[in-house]
Every structure is written in structure tokens, then in C-alpha cells.
N, C-alpha and C positions, 0 to 999 in steps of 0.2 A: 658495532652498536645494535641494541636491541630495537626492533620495530615498535612503534607507538602502539599502546594498547587502545583497543576499540573502547569508546566511552558510551556509558548507559545512563541515562536519567529515569530515575524511578519516582514517579508522582502517585504516592500512597499514604493514605493517612493512618492506616494499621501500621504502627511503628513496628511491632515484632514482626510481622509479615515482610516488610520492607527490609529489616535488617537480615531475615533469614534469606530472602531472594539476593540480596547484595553480597551476602557472605559467599553463596553457591557460585554466583556470576564473578566475584573476585578469585575464587579458587580456579575457576575455567579461565582466568588470565584477562578478565574485563576491568576496566576503570569505572567505578559506580559514583554517582551523586544521588542522594535522596533527599526530596522535600515533601512536606506532609500537609500541604495545602495547595488547591488548585490554581488560586492567584500566584502563590509564590513558584509553581511549577511552572505556569504561562512565563513569567519573567525568567525564569532560568533557562526555558527552552528558546526563549527569544534571543538572550544576550550569550549564552554558552554555545559549545560547538559539541554535538553529541551524534553518533551514530545510529542511535536507536533511543526510543523513548517508551516506558512502560507506564501506561496512564490508567489508574484507577477510575472507574465510573462514579462514585459516590465519593465527593471530596468536599471539605469545608471550604468556605472562600468562592468556590467556582466548581461546578461539578465537571467531570470528565469529558462530557460531550461539548460543552462550552469551550473548555481548553482546546479540544480537537477544532473545533469549528473556527476559533481565533487564529490559532497556528496556521491553518490551511488558507484562511482567508488574508493572512499576512504573509503568505508564500514562504513560510517555514515548511519544508518538504522532509523533514528528518522522518524516517519510518515510525510509525506509532503501532504499538501493540496494546489494546485495551484489556484492562482486567476488570471484570464484572461478578458481582454476586447476583445481580438481577438476570437471572438467565433464562431471558425471554426474547422470542424472536424480533421483537419490536426495538428492543436496546441494541441488539447486535447489528439490524439493519441499520438504524440510525448512525451508530457509531460507524459503519463501512461507508454509509453515504456522505458522511461530513469528512471523510477522508483517512480513517484509521486504515493499516493495512493488514491487520489481523487482531483477533480478540482470543482471549482464555477466559473461562467461566470459572469461578471460585466453588468449589474448593478444586484446585488443581495440583498437580504434581510438579515438585522444582526440577526434577530432571527432564520432565516435558516441556515446561516453560524453556529451560535452558537450551534444548534441542531445537525447539521453535526457534529461539532468536538466532542460533548458529545457522539454522538453514535459511532463515530470511535473510541474513547478511551474506551468506555464500552465495545465494541467487542474486542478491543485489550487486556484489562484486563481480559475478560471472556474467552478468547482463552488461554492466558498465565496460568489461573488458572487451564484449564482442563490439559494442557502440563505438568503442575508441578504436578498432581497426575498420569499422564500417562507417566510413565518415561522410559518404555521398548523400545529400538530401534526398528524401523520397516523397514523390509527389503523388497524392491520391486524387481521386476525382472530388469534383465539387470544391476546387481550390484548397484542399487541406494539404499543407506541407509539413514533412517532418525533418528536424535536423538532429541526427542521432548525437553528434558531437556536443551540441550545444545543450541537448536534451530538452529542445524547444519545440513546439507545436504552433502552426501558424494557419490559422482558419479563417479564410476569406478576407486575408490581408491584416488580421489582428491576432496578436500573440494571446495564447489560451494557455492558462495555469493548470497543469496536471499534477496530481501527486505522484511520486516516484513508482507506485504500482500500478496506477492508469498507465503511465507511459511507457513502463516495461510490457504491459498487456498489449497495448496498441503497436509497439515495435514488433514484438513476438508475432502478431497476425500477419505484418508487413513482409516476413520472410517467407510466408507460403501463402500468398494470397490465393483465394478459392479452396484451400483445403479447410474441411470440417474438423473441429476440435472439441472433445467433449468437455463438460466442466471439470473431470478428473485428471484429464490430460493438461489443461489449462493450470490447474491448481499446481501439479506437479512440475510444469515447466517454468511458471512465472512466480509461484509462491514458495516453490522447493519442497512441498509435501502433498498428500492427497490422502484425505481423511473424510469417511462418511459423516455427512452433515455439514459439512463446510462449503458445499457447492452453491450455497446462496452468495458466498462472499464474490464469486466470479458474477453472478447476476446482477449484484450491485456494482460492481466495476464497470460492467457493459453498459448499464443504464446511465452511469454518470460520464462515460466516454460518449454515449450516444446524445446526451444532452450537450455536449461541449462540441462534437464534430458535425453532427448531422444538421442537413438543412432543417429536417422536421424530425424531431426525436420520435414521433408516433408513426413514422413511416421511414424506417432506417433504408438508406441505400448503400451504407459502407459497412457497418457492422451488421451481418445478417444472422437471424435465427434459423437454424435448421431444426425444425420440430420434431422433437424426440431423440436428437443427436447432440447437438451444441450448438457452436457458432463458429461463423467464418467471415472472412474480410473478403469484400467482394472482387472477383477477378476482375482487373482493369479490362482485360481483352473481351469481357461479356458487357451485357446490359442488363443487368438484373436489378429488380426492384425489391 
């Protein structure tokens, strides 16, 4: 029996572009569903089962940022790649802060998009496989507990909702507490690629993680910045601030 195809939802109002992307993804072995409005895409994402969502920023009915925000607040954790023609830093950061896992600025090459999708899914599969064998809960300082098997984080007695990429990033840090990672190293290890100009994706995810797990986001004690180098998880054997 052949394995089930990975399912991708395309939410894109440019029908010719959606059809082009769908054709290439289907040729690469994916099953694809396309919708052309934001509100319809939100319904499809909430009611269907998908491995990844391609989400355009400018959509009729509901824009892509709102779709992303609704999905994340309703705990739909399917990886999201945003497609945006508004190639501004503000739009990219907003999308990442709302829970998107990646973005592609239009115009983009279909081959690069397909490669990015495959890299993201491979990385998710690899991290999930590691989590499946590493089942022991991890206790961090300030009463932060990570359950790799359930992919759950409990912060001071309350369950905190993390996006798949936020969880993967936090879990990666726990494997080597005290070790400093550059943004490029984190992109390669957690996102599955490292390209110039994408380092701010790491910054956004670090900021969101700090907002969710730190006692005081303005004075982080778990996820620390090493100025000029990158980030690290505080070594539990030391007392860094």
C-alpha cells in the first residue's frame, strides 16, 4: 500500500498562480486543495486535515494576517507559509509574530517554494521523530515544564499554546543548554534552511517564546541573548540573568 500523500491547502485569490503552484506540488507527490477567499480558507483549514498551508497575505473576505491569527488563537497548529506581494519588513514580522512559520515574497520561483515546503516538512518530521524517542519531560527554571511526547509546555501551572515552530525551537535549545547558537545555525537546525535576510524570523520566534515562558519578557532569564553572536538557553547549573 502506498503511503498517504501529504496534504497542502493553498489559500490564494490569484487563481492562475494557485493553479500553477498546485500543479507543481501535485507533480511532486502532494495532494492539494485550493480556495480563493480568506474566509473560505479559514473554514477549510479548521475543518480539514492538512500538513501545511500556503496563505496569501492579500485576500478577499479576510486577509491572510487575520486568517493566521484566527487559526493560531483557535489552536490550529498546521505549519503556515505566507505568500506576500507586500515585501515590507512590517508585513513579514507581523505574519511571523502571528504564528506563520515562513514566508515567500512575490514574485518567487515555484522550484524554490517547493524546495522550501519540502525542507519545512522534513524538519518537522525529523524533530517529531526525535521527540518520539525523547519522551522524558524536561524541567526548566521558573517552573517551565516541557513534555516532548505531548508537545506541550506548562508554564507556572498553566498550559501554554506554542506554534509548531516555537515548540521545535524551544526543544532544540533544551538539547544543549548553555550553548550559543547563531541565527543562521538556528535557521538551519529548526527551519531546515539558512538564507541571508531571514534571520529576523529567528528574532520573532524568540520574542514570542519569551512572551510565553519568561516571568518578565523585558528581562529574560531562560532564553538569553549573546550580543553579537546569537541566543542560548540558560544553563541550569549557573545563575545567569
